[in-house]
N, C-alpha and C positions, 0 to 999 in steps of 0.2 A: 613314433608309432606305439598307441600304448596297449595292450595285448592283456587279456587279463592272466593271474598265472594260470589257471587251469589249459587255457590254449600254448602255451609257452610248455607247460607240462606236457602235454601232448603232441607236441610238436619236437619236441627233445624222444617222444617215445616211438614217432613215426619214424624219424631217421635212417634208426640202424635197423629198419627192416627191408632196407634196400641194399642190394651189392652195392651200387654204382649213388653215392649222393645224387647228384641230379635226378636222378628217376622218381624221387620224393617229391617233386616241386608241385606236383598239381594237388597232393595232398596236405602240402602245406599254404597252397593258395585256397583251398577249399574251408581249414582250419581258421585261415586268418578272414575270408569272406563271411564266414557264420558268427566270428565273433565281432566284428566291425561294420560289415554289413556289405563291405564293397572294399576292391583293393587298389589303397592308391600307391603312386608312384614311389611314397618312401616303403612302401610293403614291397613291391617289389625291388628297390635296392636293400632291402631285407633279407630276403628270400634267397639275392642271389651272393648276398655277404654269405648267407648261413650254412648256401648249397654251395660256394666258393664257385659261382657263375658268375657272368658277366650280368649285368642288370638286362641289355637286349634280348638274353635266352630264356627271361622270364618273361619279359613285357612279348615275347614271341607266341608264348603259350595262352599269356592273358589274352590278347588279342585275337586267338583262333578259335576259342571256347566260348561259345556264345553264352554258358551259364556264369560268368564272369563279368562284373560289373565294376567299370572303374570310376565310378561317382554315384554318392549317397543316393538313396532312392526314399520314398516317404514309408511311415511307420508302417502301412499296410501295403502289401505288395499283391497286385491282380494281375493275374496273368489268364488272355483270353484266347484260347487253342483258335490257329489260322487255319488249319492245314483242310482237303480237302471235305472231308464230312464236315466239320464246325462249319465252313466255306458256305458248303448246298443248304445249310441246314440255318442260316443266318449270324451266322458268327461275328463277321464282318460288323453288322447292324449293332449288336450285342456289345461290340465293342467303343464304337458311337455314341449309344444311349449312355456307360457309363462315361466315356468322357462329357457328354453333357452333363449330365449328375454331378458330376466332381468338379467342371471347369478346367479340365486339363487334359494335354495332348499325351498321347503314348508316347511312354520315355520321360517323362518330365513329372516333376514333384508340385503336389497340389501346391498352393498358396500355404495353407497348413501347416504344410508339411506331410496329411498325414496319410497321401495315396499316391501310390504309380502306377501306372495303368499302363503292361505291353501287352501285344502278341508275341505270343510264342509257336515255338513246333509242337506237335501232336502231345495233347496229356495222356494220349491211353486209354478213352473212352468213347469212342469214335459212335457208341451204341447208343450215345445218351447225348448226341451233339445237340447243340451247341456247349461246349464245355467250358467253365471260369474256373481259376484258381486263386482263394485269397488265403497270400500265407501257403497255407502245407493242406487247406480244407477243400476238398472239388465239390463244385457244384454243378450240377448234371442238368441239362433240358435248361439253359437259360436262353430265352427269348427276350426280349424288350422289357416284357412287363415284370420278368423275373431279376433280370439287370435293375429296373430301376429298385424293384424292393430290396433286392441285397444292397442296392447303394445306401438305402433308406436302413437297414441295418448297420453299416458300417456308420456312417453319419451319427447313430442313435446312439453307439459305444462309444464313439471318440466323443461325445458329449457327456455321457456318464461320467468318463474319464477326468473330461475339465479340461 
């Protein structure tokens, strides 16, 4: 596993903040996922060694928390809220529209590696449902027409990057 020097430095700074090393596991996993994009088996073993744990102890954390991914995602991460407010206002249709626009099913990476779409629990904007988060940008009131426009914008940005 190849981590950026700044990630390694950050990890070394995180661990001493905890009276028991194992308590740093969440923070280390967040740092690794932020750097690499997902938590690999190699990363689980590396964290276990770093914190003097068994790999199963780290795997338990990775599989318990839904924010940790165990496989790579597309360059753009599209999260569609599926909780009640969004569902009632068309969130499922919004998600289906995005899947059709990118030719990908939820949880998969598009053929060009550009996009991963997934349902997530509450994005904390119930009053502007349905909501979609693209990377770190929240988009509100995303009906099917707005989903198609958002998809077109993402495709256009990808084409400019070449």
